[in-house]
ROSELUM-894450 format. One record per residue (C-alpha): chain; z negated, x, y negated. Coordinates in steps of 0.001 Angstrom, whole numbers, always signed. Example, Ala and Ser with C-alpha at 12.3 -4.5 7.8 and 13.67 -1.06 7.14 Angstrom:
<unit:A&z:-7800&x:+12300&y:+4500>
<unit:A&z:-7140&x:+13670&y:+1060>
% end
This chain:
<unit:A&z:+12396&x:+21620&y:+21781>
<unit:A&z:+15498&x:+22890&y:+20633>
<unit:A&z:+17579&x:+19807&y:+22901>
<unit:A&z:+15171&x:+17692&y:+20510>
<unit:A&z:+15572&x:+19320&y:+17789>
<unit:A&z:+19909&x:+19125&y:+17543>
<unit:A&z:+19702&x:+15579&y:+19037>
<unit:A&z:+17598&x:+14662&y:+15978>
<unit:A&z:+19651&x:+16682&y:+13414>
<unit:A&z:+22265&x:+13883&y:+13635>
<unit:A&z:+19497&x:+11984&y:+11307>
<unit:A&z:+19363&x:+14337&y:+9097>
<unit:A&z:+21913&x:+15440&y:+5979>
<unit:A&z:+22619&x:+18224&y:+3617>
<unit:A&z:+21150&x:+17584&y:+171>
<unit:A&z:+23525&x:+16396&y:-1940>
<unit:A&z:+24321&x:+18500&y:-5538>
<unit:A&z:+25059&x:+16326&y:-8188>
<unit:A&z:+24937&x:+17448&y:-12175>
<unit:A&z:+21576&x:+16778&y:-12549>
<unit:A&z:+19110&x:+15944&y:-9429>
<unit:A&z:+19097&x:+16976&y:-5835>
<unit:A&z:+18604&x:+14703&y:-2862>
<unit:A&z:+16339&x:+16295&y:-757>
<unit:A&z:+16011&x:+14527&y:+2976>
<unit:A&z:+14780&x:+15681&y:+6647>
<unit:A&z:+12504&x:+14874&y:+9623>
<unit:A&z:+8944&x:+16016&y:+9801>
<unit:A&z:+7429&x:+16537&y:+12935>
<unit:A&z:+4255&x:+17316&y:+15087>
<unit:A&z:+4908&x:+21094&y:+15279>
<unit:A&z:+3201&x:+20599&y:+19486>
<unit:A&z:+4142&x:+16897&y:+20495>
<unit:A&z:+7335&x:+16775&y:+18464>
<unit:A&z:+6624&x:+13274&y:+17209>
<unit:A&z:+7308&x:+12631&y:+14051>
<unit:A&z:+4290&x:+12974&y:+11223>
<unit:A&z:+4062&x:+9413&y:+9379>
<unit:A&z:+2514&x:+9619&y:+5590>
<unit:A&z:+3440&x:+13040&y:+5347>
<unit:A&z:+3455&x:+14111&y:+1492>
<unit:A&z:+6629&x:+16076&y:+267>
<unit:A&z:+6239&x:+16924&y:-3492>
<unit:A&z:+7273&x:+19831&y:-5909>
<unit:A&z:+4265&x:+22070&y:-6947>
<unit:A&z:+2664&x:+21708&y:-10161>
<unit:A&z:+4231&x:+18457&y:-10518>
<unit:A&z:+3910&x:+15110&y:-9841>
<unit:A&z:+7350&x:+14141&y:-8040>
<unit:A&z:+6672&x:+13017&y:-4240>
<unit:A&z:+7211&x:+10883&y:-1908>
<unit:A&z:+5880&x:+9809&y:+1811>
<unit:A&z:+7608&x:+10832&y:+5202>
<unit:A&z:+7994&x:+7189&y:+6721>
<unit:A&z:+6701&x:+6471&y:+10174>
<unit:A&z:+9904&x:+8202&y:+11998>
<unit:A&z:+8825&x:+11110&y:+9701>
<unit:A&z:+12265&x:+10708&y:+7401>
<unit:A&z:+11676&x:+11011&y:+3874>
<unit:A&z:+14070&x:+11820&y:+982>
<unit:A&z:+13339&x:+13297&y:-2468>
<unit:A&z:+15403&x:+13263&y:-5523>
<unit:A&z:+14991&x:+16478&y:-7336>
<unit:A&z:+16013&x:+17617&y:-10767>
<unit:A&z:+17896&x:+19864&y:-11380>
<unit:A&z:+15503&x:+21882&y:-13555>
<unit:A&z:+13099&x:+21560&y:-10401>
<unit:A&z:+15187&x:+24374&y:-8191>
<unit:A&z:+13253&x:+27362&y:-8475>
<unit:A&z:+10111&x:+24996&y:-7780>
<unit:A&z:+8155&x:+25114&y:-4722>
<unit:A&z:+8739&x:+22069&y:-2380>
<unit:A&z:+5657&x:+21568&y:-582>
<unit:A&z:+5078&x:+19377&y:+2805>
<unit:A&z:+1709&x:+18477&y:+3895>
<unit:A&z:-321&x:+16388&y:+5783>
<unit:A&z:-4074&x:+16249&y:+6610>
<unit:A&z:-4678&x:+18054&y:+10220>
<unit:A&z:-1589&x:+20472&y:+8963>
<unit:A&z:-980&x:+23859&y:+7976>
<unit:A&z:+1683&x:+23744&y:+4812>
<unit:A&z:+4723&x:+24206&y:+5301>
<unit:A&z:+6621&x:+26077&y:+1713>
<unit:A&z:+9875&x:+26793&y:+576>
<unit:A&z:+12207&x:+26828&y:-2752>
<unit:A&z:+13324&x:+23566&y:-3416>
<unit:A&z:+16896&x:+25641&y:-4025>
<unit:A&z:+16642&x:+26674&y:-217>
<unit:A&z:+15479&x:+23945&y:+1728>
<unit:A&z:+17567&x:+23356&y:+4586>
<unit:A&z:+18312&x:+20461&y:+5768>
<unit:A&z:+19780&x:+21734&y:+9448>
<unit:A&z:+16055&x:+22633&y:+10305>
<unit:A&z:+13360&x:+20087&y:+10951>
<unit:A&z:+10125&x:+20432&y:+9433>
<unit:A&z:+7550&x:+21069&y:+11783>
<unit:A&z:+3625&x:+20930&y:+10958>
<unit:A&z:+1078&x:+23225&y:+12982>
<unit:A&z:-1930&x:+21737&y:+13565>
<unit:A&z:-5134&x:+23009&y:+11173>
<unit:A&z:-8551&x:+22249&y:+12003>
<unit:A&z:-11700&x:+23341&y:+10458>
<unit:A&z:-15063&x:+23983&y:+11963>
<unit:A&z:-17649&x:+21534&y:+11568>
<unit:A&z:-20354&x:+24293&y:+12002>
<unit:A&z:-19692&x:+25947&y:+9091>
<unit:A&z:-20359&x:+23064&y:+6947>
<unit:A&z:-22749&x:+21479&y:+8501>
<unit:A&z:-25266&x:+25146&y:+8679>
<unit:A&z:-24171&x:+25879&y:+4551>
<unit:A&z:-26622&x:+25931&y:+2148>
<unit:A&z:-29573&x:+23069&y:+2023>
<unit:A&z:-28045&x:+22345&y:-1296>
<unit:A&z:-25249&x:+20352&y:+512>
<unit:A&z:-25604&x:+16918&y:+1684>
<unit:A&z:-25285&x:+17074&y:+5258>
<unit:A&z:-24686&x:+13461&y:+6962>
<unit:A&z:-21654&x:+10555&y:+6334>
<unit:A&z:-23562&x:+8570&y:+4220>
<unit:A&z:-24854&x:+11518&y:+1724>
<unit:A&z:-21485&x:+12949&y:+1120>
<unit:A&z:-19885&x:+9707&y:+374>
<unit:A&z:-22621&x:+8703&y:-2344>
<unit:A&z:-21943&x:+12002&y:-3693>
<unit:A&z:-18223&x:+11387&y:-3668>
<unit:A&z:-18990&x:+7707&y:-5680>
<unit:A&z:-21367&x:+10139&y:-7805>
<unit:A&z:-18376&x:+12535&y:-8627>
<unit:A&z:-15782&x:+9580&y:-9533>
<unit:A&z:-16078&x:+10289&y:-13324>
<unit:A&z:-15210&x:+13785&y:-12873>
<unit:A&z:-12549&x:+13134&y:-10038>
<unit:A&z:-10394&x:+10454&y:-11718>
<unit:A&z:-8715&x:+10858&y:-14750>
<unit:A&z:-11052&x:+10150&y:-18066>
<unit:A&z:-8023&x:+9572&y:-20620>
<unit:A&z:-5213&x:+7012&y:-20268>
<unit:A&z:-2117&x:+7179&y:-18376>
<unit:A&z:+562&x:+5845&y:-16469>
<unit:A&z:+2132&x:+6126&y:-13617>
<unit:A&z:+6226&x:+5544&y:-12136>
<unit:A&z:+6307&x:+3580&y:-9142>
<unit:A&z:+8321&x:+1856&y:-6385>
<unit:A&z:+6704&x:-1597&y:-4893>
<unit:A&z:+7596&x:-2846&y:-2040>
<unit:A&z:+6594&x:-6516&y:-984>
<unit:A&z:+7635&x:-8199&y:+2398>
<unit:A&z:+6142&x:-10711&y:+4245>
<unit:A&z:+7217&x:-11247&y:+7852>
<unit:A&z:+6421&x:-13410&y:+10507>
<unit:A&z:+6700&x:-11816&y:+14352>
<unit:A&z:+10053&x:-12005&y:+14142>
<unit:A&z:+11812&x:-11059&y:+11208>
<unit:A&z:+11574&x:-10576&y:+7469>
<unit:A&z:+11516&x:-13938&y:+5615>
<unit:A&z:+10837&x:-12395&y:+2447>
<unit:A&z:+11303&x:-9028&y:+505>
<unit:A&z:+11034&x:-7774&y:-3649>
<unit:A&z:+11601&x:-4389&y:-3954>
<unit:A&z:+10943&x:-2892&y:-7710>
<unit:A&z:+10195&x:+47&y:-9642>
<unit:A&z:+7001&x:-905&y:-11831>
<unit:A&z:+4853&x:+1265&y:-14708>
<unit:A&z:+1135&x:+1782&y:-14035>
<unit:A&z:-1159&x:+1709&y:-16957>
<unit:A&z:-4483&x:+2514&y:-16833>
<unit:A&z:-6928&x:+3644&y:-20047>
<unit:A&z:-9373&x:+6033&y:-17912>
<unit:A&z:-12395&x:+5912&y:-15726>
<unit:A&z:-15157&x:+6342&y:-18246>
<unit:A&z:-13160&x:+3815&y:-20641>
<unit:A&z:-12803&x:+960&y:-18610>
<unit:A&z:-14885&x:-1799&y:-19436>
<unit:A&z:-12849&x:-4483&y:-17489>
<unit:A&z:-10344&x:-3641&y:-14920>
<unit:A&z:-8269&x:-6046&y:-16367>
<unit:A&z:-7403&x:-3545&y:-19100>
<unit:A&z:-5516&x:-1658&y:-15768>
<unit:A&z:-1901&x:-2991&y:-16529>
<unit:A&z:+1638&x:-3235&y:-14734>
<unit:A&z:+4855&x:-4077&y:-15624>
<unit:A&z:+8185&x:-4688&y:-13070>
<unit:A&z:+10970&x:-2431&y:-14855>
<unit:A&z:+13919&x:-3077&y:-12559>
<unit:A&z:+14004&x:-5520&y:-9147>
<unit:A&z:+16458&x:-3324&y:-6770>
<unit:A&z:+16038&x:-6613&y:-3593>
<unit:A&z:+15125&x:-9912&y:-4095>
<unit:A&z:+15788&x:-11954&y:-1037>
<unit:A&z:+13481&x:-15333&y:-255>
<unit:A&z:+13921&x:-17117&y:+2916>
<unit:A&z:+10544&x:-18434&y:+3356>
<unit:A&z:+10075&x:-23010&y:+4279>
<unit:A&z:+8810&x:-24203&y:+1103>
<unit:A&z:+7119&x:-26787&y:+3047>
<unit:A&z:+3194&x:-25671&y:+2884>
<unit:A&z:+1721&x:-29019&y:+2051>
<unit:A&z:-1957&x:-27180&y:+2168>
<unit:A&z:-996&x:-24698&y:-314>
<unit:A&z:+213&x:-27244&y:-2599>
<unit:A&z:-2957&x:-29696&y:-2429>
<unit:A&z:-5746&x:-26277&y:-2664>
<unit:A&z:-3349&x:-25288&y:-6118>
<unit:A&z:-3728&x:-29447&y:-7039>
<unit:A&z:-7711&x:-28501&y:-7003>
<unit:A&z:-8033&x:-25536&y:-8157>
<unit:A&z:-5486&x:-25912&y:-10769>
<unit:A&z:-5164&x:-29309&y:-11593>
<unit:A&z:-8930&x:-30788&y:-10370>
<unit:A&z:-7099&x:-32817&y:-8298>
<unit:A&z:-8662&x:-33546&y:-4933>
<unit:A&z:-5590&x:-35045&y:-2241>
<unit:A&z:-5988&x:-34291&y:+1765>
<unit:A&z:-2836&x:-32682&y:+3545>
<unit:A&z:-2778&x:-35428&y:+5899>
<unit:A&z:-2186&x:-38236&y:+3205>
<unit:A&z:+950&x:-36451&y:+1348>
<unit:A&z:+4536&x:-36693&y:+2714>
<unit:A&z:+6708&x:-33232&y:+2523>
<unit:A&z:+9747&x:-35352&y:+1433>
<unit:A&z:+8122&x:-37536&y:-1646>
<unit:A&z:+7254&x:-33653&y:-2970>
<unit:A&z:+9780&x:-31680&y:-5529>
<unit:A&z:+10801&x:-28262&y:-4161>
<unit:A&z:+10160&x:-27592&y:-7239>
<unit:A&z:+6745&x:-27982&y:-7098>
<unit:A&z:+5594&x:-26321&y:-3897>
<unit:A&z:+7244&x:-23541&y:-5200>
<unit:A&z:+5147&x:-22944&y:-8204>
<unit:A&z:+2156&x:-23832&y:-5562>
<unit:A&z:+2964&x:-20974&y:-3292>
<unit:A&z:+3756&x:-18760&y:-6394>
<unit:A&z:+363&x:-19463&y:-8134>
<unit:A&z:-1187&x:-18547&y:-3884>
<unit:A&z:+727&x:-16098&y:-3796>
<unit:A&z:-638&x:-14052&y:-7383>
<unit:A&z:-4068&x:-15297&y:-6637>
<unit:A&z:-4350&x:-13567&y:-3091>
<unit:A&z:-1408&x:-11398&y:-2481>
<unit:A&z:-276&x:-10430&y:-5765>
<unit:A&z:+99&x:-6532&y:-6870>
<unit:A&z:-2158&x:-7310&y:-10233>
<unit:A&z:-4821&x:-8919&y:-7426>
<unit:A&z:-4982&x:-5714&y:-5775>
<unit:A&z:-5433&x:-3246&y:-8431>
<unit:A&z:-7383&x:-5567&y:-10041>
<unit:A&z:-9609&x:-6629&y:-7148>
<unit:A&z:-12228&x:-4800&y:-5161>
<unit:A&z:-9926&x:-3940&y:-2580>
<unit:A&z:-9384&x:-849&y:-5528>
<unit:A&z:-11952&x:+361&y:-3518>
<unit:A&z:-12330&x:+4058&y:-5452>
<unit:A&z:-10991&x:+2748&y:-8824>
<unit:A&z:-12916&x:-481&y:-9080>
<unit:A&z:-16747&x:+1050&y:-7763>
<unit:A&z:-17965&x:+139&y:-11421>
<unit:A&z:-17017&x:-3561&y:-11094>
<unit:A&z:-18490&x:-6714&y:-10252>
<unit:A&z:-20300&x:-6724&y:-6536>
<unit:A&z:-17813&x:-3513&y:-5805>
<unit:A&z:-16661&x:-3099&y:-2396>
<unit:A&z:-17970&x:+125&y:-2708>
<unit:A&z:-20328&x:+164&y:-5414>
<unit:A&z:-24270&x:-302&y:-5457>
<unit:A&z:-25284&x:-1268&y:-2273>
<unit:A&z:-22137&x:-24&y:-277>
<unit:A&z:-24877&x:+1216&y:+2634>
<unit:A&z:-26024&x:-2675&y:+3091>
<unit:A&z:-23230&x:-3666&y:+4327>
<unit:A&z:-21140&x:+317&y:+5008>
<unit:A&z:-22737&x:+3567&y:+7274>
<unit:A&z:-20599&x:+6955&y:+6632>
<unit:A&z:-20391&x:+8952&y:+10160>
<unit:A&z:-19050&x:+12495&y:+9442>
<unit:A&z:-16521&x:+13173&y:+12181>
<unit:A&z:-14959&x:+16357&y:+11746>
<unit:A&z:-13619&x:+18681&y:+8888>
<unit:A&z:-9701&x:+19356&y:+8565>
<unit:A&z:-7562&x:+21386&y:+5959>
<unit:A&z:-4995&x:+20138&y:+4235>
<unit:A&z:-2534&x:+22608&y:+1876>
<unit:A&z:-5376&x:+25057&y:+2731>
<unit:A&z:-7947&x:+22847&y:+1526>
<unit:A&z:-11078&x:+21455&y:+3704>
<unit:A&z:-12029&x:+17877&y:+3838>
<unit:A&z:-14642&x:+15928&y:+5376>
<unit:A&z:-13141&x:+13374&y:+8109>
<unit:A&z:-16161&x:+10289&y:+7235>
<unit:A&z:-15916&x:+7300&y:+10166>
<unit:A&z:-16335&x:+3843&y:+8140>
<unit:A&z:-18358&x:+1929&y:+10180>
<unit:A&z:-20553&x:-1888&y:+9914>
<unit:A&z:-24416&x:-1757&y:+8390>
<unit:A&z:-26333&x:-4722&y:+8526>
<unit:A&z:-24456&x:-6577&y:+5897>
<unit:A&z:-21265&x:-8529&y:+6312>
<unit:A&z:-18841&x:-7077&y:+3589>
<unit:A&z:-17721&x:-10387&y:+1033>
<unit:A&z:-14649&x:-10004&y:-1472>
<unit:A&z:-15543&x:-13240&y:-3121>
<unit:A&z:-11951&x:-14555&y:-3693>
<unit:A&z:-11989&x:-17725&y:-5815>
<unit:A&z:-11156&x:-20657&y:-3896>
<unit:A&z:-10795&x:-18886&y:-123>
<unit:A&z:-13405&x:-17976&y:+2256>
<unit:A&z:-12568&x:-14693&y:+1912>
<unit:A&z:-16013&x:-13300&y:+3476>
<unit:A&z:-17443&x:-12207&y:+6786>
<unit:A&z:-16413&x:-9232&y:+7247>
<unit:A&z:-16793&x:-5517&y:+9038>
<unit:A&z:-15548&x:-3057&y:+7930>
<unit:A&z:-13434&x:-175&y:+9915>
<unit:A&z:-11602&x:+3371&y:+9281>
<unit:A&z:-11685&x:+6291&y:+7604>
<unit:A&z:-12665&x:+8103&y:+4612>
<unit:A&z:-11242&x:+11806&y:+3586>
<unit:A&z:-13130&x:+14426&y:+884>
<unit:A&z:-12168&x:+17237&y:-960>
<unit:A&z:-14565&x:+20005&y:+933>
<unit:A&z:-15017&x:+21485&y:-2347>
<unit:A&z:-15366&x:+18989&y:-5647>
<unit:A&z:-15979&x:+16004&y:-3522>
<unit:A&z:-12898&x:+14215&y:-4264>
<unit:A&z:-11368&x:+11553&y:-2527>
<unit:A&z:-8505&x:+12134&y:-543>
<unit:A&z:-7288&x:+9253&y:+1656>
<unit:A&z:-8832&x:+5810&y:+2473>
<unit:A&z:-7894&x:+3959&y:+5750>
<unit:A&z:-9768&x:+582&y:+5369>
<unit:A&z:-9755&x:-2573&y:+7770>
<unit:A&z:-12159&x:-5360&y:+7428>
<unit:A&z:-12211&x:-7439&y:+10075>
<unit:A&z:-13629&x:-10989&y:+11083>
<unit:A&z:-17084&x:-11374&y:+11838>
<unit:A&z:-19332&x:-13886&y:+11245>
<unit:A&z:-18945&x:-16643&y:+13489>
<unit:A&z:-17057&x:-19009&y:+10696>
<unit:A&z:-14538&x:-16415&y:+9747>
<unit:A&z:-13901&x:-15557&y:+13048>
<unit:A&z:-12870&x:-19060&y:+13995>
<unit:A&z:-11011&x:-19081&y:+10486>
<unit:A&z:-9067&x:-16301&y:+11719>
<unit:A&z:-8166&x:-17084&y:+14964>
<unit:A&z:-7514&x:-20957&y:+14510>
<unit:A&z:-5531&x:-19674&y:+10693>
<unit:A&z:-3814&x:-16049&y:+11343>
<unit:A&z:-4637&x:-15768&y:+15030>
<unit:A&z:-6158&x:-12343&y:+14448>
<unit:A&z:-9308&x:-11304&y:+13508>
<unit:A&z:-8178&x:-8111&y:+11643>
<unit:A&z:-7725&x:-10011&y:+7975>
<unit:A&z:-6987&x:-7071&y:+5542>
<unit:A&z:-5978&x:-3373&y:+6431>
<unit:A&z:-5655&x:-918&y:+3489>
<unit:A&z:-4859&x:+2829&y:+3286>
<unit:A&z:-5288&x:+4172&y:-133>
<unit:A&z:-3667&x:+8368&y:-588>
<unit:A&z:-4534&x:+10139&y:-3851>
<unit:A&z:-2692&x:+13367&y:-5371>
<unit:A&z:-3902&x:+16281&y:-7294>
<unit:A&z:-2740&x:+16537&y:-10775>
<unit:A&z:-4103&x:+18849&y:-13491>
<unit:A&z:-8025&x:+19074&y:-11747>
<unit:A&z:-7262&x:+14722&y:-11728>
<unit:A&z:-6674&x:+12421&y:-8649>
<unit:A&z:-4051&x:+9899&y:-9436>
<unit:A&z:-3145&x:+7432&y:-6900>
<unit:A&z:-220&x:+8680&y:-4661>
<unit:A&z:+566&x:+5780&y:-1638>
<unit:A&z:-916&x:+2087&y:-1313>
<unit:A&z:-448&x:+260&y:+1598>
<unit:A&z:-1943&x:-3251&y:+1876>
<unit:A&z:-1587&x:-5981&y:+4908>
<unit:A&z:-2973&x:-9252&y:+5069>
<unit:A&z:-2364&x:-12390&y:+7286>
<unit:A&z:-887&x:-15488&y:+5691>
<unit:A&z:-1082&x:-19106&y:+6475>
<unit:A&z:+2369&x:-20655&y:+6132>
<unit:A&z:+2715&x:-24436&y:+7791>
<unit:A&z:+5722&x:-23719&y:+9782>
<unit:A&z:+6671&x:-23332&y:+13608>
<unit:A&z:+6196&x:-26849&y:+14908>
<unit:A&z:+8014&x:-27411&y:+16956>
<unit:A&z:+11334&x:-29428&y:+15830>
<unit:A&z:+11257&x:-33283&y:+16665>
<unit:A&z:+7744&x:-32945&y:+17917>
<unit:A&z:+6148&x:-36094&y:+16224>
<unit:A&z:+2558&x:-34235&y:+16783>
<unit:A&z:+750&x:-32085&y:+13447>
<unit:A&z:+1122&x:-28376&y:+12619>
<unit:A&z:-2422&x:-28315&y:+13430>
<unit:A&z:-2057&x:-29580&y:+16867>
<unit:A&z:-1463&x:-25649&y:+18133>
<unit:A&z:-118&x:-26678&y:+21563>
<unit:A&z:+3066&x:-27797&y:+19211>
<unit:A&z:+3140&x:-24240&y:+16994>
<unit:A&z:+5492&x:-21707&y:+17715>
<unit:A&z:+3466&x:-18987&y:+16935>
<unit:A&z:+6386&x:-16263&y:+16509>
<unit:A&z:+7160&x:-18128&y:+13079>
<unit:A&z:+4122&x:-19526&y:+12440>
<unit:A&z:+1628&x:-16545&y:+11795>
<unit:A&z:+2598&x:-14544&y:+8510>
<unit:A&z:+1519&x:-11327&y:+6795>
<unit:A&z:+2668&x:-10055&y:+3627>
<unit:A&z:+2834&x:-5974&y:+2958>
<unit:A&z:+2936&x:-4176&y:-291>
<unit:A&z:+3679&x:-676&y:-251>
<unit:A&z:+3224&x:+1104&y:-3490>
<unit:A&z:+4431&x:+4990&y:-3594>
<unit:A&z:+3285&x:+5932&y:-7026>
<unit:A&z:+5630&x:+9119&y:-8851>
<unit:A&z:+5748&x:+10357&y:-12152>
<unit:A&z:+2191&x:+10582&y:-14130>
<unit:A&z:+2617&x:+10051&y:-17936>
<unit:A&z:-25&x:+11530&y:-19742>
<unit:A&z:+2117&x:+12316&y:-23162>
<unit:A&z:-192&x:+10034&y:-25524>
<unit:A&z:+3660&x:+9313&y:-27866>
<unit:A&z:+4974&x:+7771&y:-24551>
<unit:A&z:+1966&x:+6020&y:-23492>
<unit:A&z:+1819&x:+4293&y:-27143>
<unit:A&z:+5824&x:+3373&y:-27147>
<unit:A&z:+5132&x:+1773&y:-23636>
<unit:A&z:+2144&x:-239&y:-24673>
<unit:A&z:+3564&x:-1483&y:-27948>
<unit:A&z:+6713&x:-3090&y:-26027>
<unit:A&z:+5771&x:-6585&y:-24396>
<unit:A&z:+4141&x:-5903&y:-20084>
<unit:A&z:+6073&x:-8503&y:-17646>
<unit:A&z:+3697&x:-8427&y:-13956>
<unit:A&z:+5763&x:-10673&y:-12708>
<unit:A&z:+7095&x:-9219&y:-9823>
<unit:A&z:+8717&x:-12819&y:-8453>
<unit:A&z:+11213&x:-13542&y:-10860>
<unit:A&z:+15031&x:-11685&y:-9881>
<unit:A&z:+15970&x:-9200&y:-13163>
<unit:A&z:+19691&x:-7883&y:-13352>
<unit:A&z:+20764&x:-4966&y:-10795>
<unit:A&z:+20579&x:-1328&y:-12855>
<unit:A&z:+23028&x:+486&y:-10664>
<unit:A&z:+22828&x:+4406&y:-12929>
<unit:A&z:+18792&x:+3437&y:-12881>
<unit:A&z:+18133&x:+3473&y:-8906>
<unit:A&z:+20509&x:+6721&y:-8487>
<unit:A&z:+17647&x:+8630&y:-9668>
<unit:A&z:+14579&x:+6702&y:-8759>
<unit:A&z:+12521&x:+7710&y:-6019>
<unit:A&z:+11431&x:+5137&y:-3426>
<unit:A&z:+10277&x:+4415&y:-397>
<unit:A&z:+12248&x:+5393&y:+2684>
<unit:A&z:+12928&x:+2144&y:+5527>
<unit:A&z:+11990&x:+3365&y:+8796>
<unit:A&z:+15053&x:+2479&y:+11654>
<unit:A&z:+13133&x:-953&y:+12798>
<unit:A&z:+12969&x:-1852&y:+8718>
<unit:A&z:+16270&x:-1124&y:+8278>
<unit:A&z:+17484&x:-3398&y:+10803>
<unit:A&z:+15246&x:-6329&y:+9699>
<unit:A&z:+16585&x:-5899&y:+5925>
<unit:A&z:+20256&x:-6052&y:+6733>
<unit:A&z:+19394&x:-8327&y:+8699>
<unit:A&z:+17615&x:-10521&y:+5856>
<unit:A&z:+20510&x:-8974&y:+3363>
<unit:A&z:+22911&x:-11075&y:+5356>
<unit:A&z:+20954&x:-13726&y:+6343>
<unit:A&z:+20280&x:-14030&y:+2866>
<unit:A&z:+23708&x:-13956&y:+1343>
<unit:A&z:+25370&x:-17103&y:+3400>
<unit:A&z:+21859&x:-19014&y:+2289>
<unit:A&z:+23356&x:-18023&y:-1342>
<unit:A&z:+27119&x:-19245&y:-386>
<unit:A&z:+25668&x:-21988&y:+1132>
<unit:A&z:+23551&x:-23284&y:-1473>
<unit:A&z:+26305&x:-22746&y:-4010>
% end
């Protein structure tokens, strides 16, 4: 254990101090297995300043010097928390979290007035949303990492600072009242092959009411600008930031939306089975398994067959107030039609993978982190100089053809002051994450971002290098 600790100290550094802020960087490990703990929360107590650990258990948190006397908390569901004053944080010592599990029996045998089954607990949590979610307008600052990759490499990467506006759970009459603004862009690299004739024909059909078959089009006769416009349209309606926040996969926030996934009749397509009770930062949580029911889950995306799924995953709900802390949610192809479609187009049956976590601030739950991954059809990877079409799977290079889009959002500062909200709302809002913006070095020096894993760092370096060469050649 001592040897491993000192080996990994090579990857840590003592907090760097400037006149206005402190950088805290370290590793978080399981106290018994000595394995990294992913997605552990690292935050300053009684504030909304925080981040999460990456796949390697690493984190980097920028804290204002004014918070030096405050308490830094490292917590994860199922573990005892670690707490220390910010000014006393020691980056030379790995943070170890020891397991902490409550007894299920003490919850099951409690008074009859409490729900006992997973279904009843989840329904109670949904009923309590008007009291556990924010009931008045607020904004949150956040960091977005939007990436697209095949099985070999990154092909597209966007990193942005965003502002998210929510008018409050009770005041929401239309999910489009949720607003997103892209404040700054840190990275915008795009090396995708712009040759998706299928996307172009779908764009013509849905936006121009022009119906053509891909086989009747010659790629060389279509202007690249038109293809880019079609791909952007497709990205926005399926994988765009606003689509994620406004749509059905914003499971908790949009529970009142039309045909919501977790709305009325949720038990027809989902069953919830109580597994155990865990502890996080001294509070008990129900751990509940999400399983299939008699009906399929349908997302009903316009222009896309996004139906015929069975759900899998977990939901974590606080024992004391039924607030939802975390959801791990997957949709797997279940109907015959969807299974054929998913395997043929994406080479997988897992179509949607979603993780949403919340943090508590002033007795209300706010977004903390979102991870969303979905496969995507891209018309690349056909063997070079092969006369056969891409529909002939024997001619396809699967390592290059099958893509996935991944969105991660780390939400940090919560803004409740009406004056600050009104000022921001009075300015123009632009949710276009695809439009590059000038890079502001000073802005990013004090902005909390998601720390890349070692694997991602390498892929991003490779993408950066190839993008730079591409731009030089292009010019």
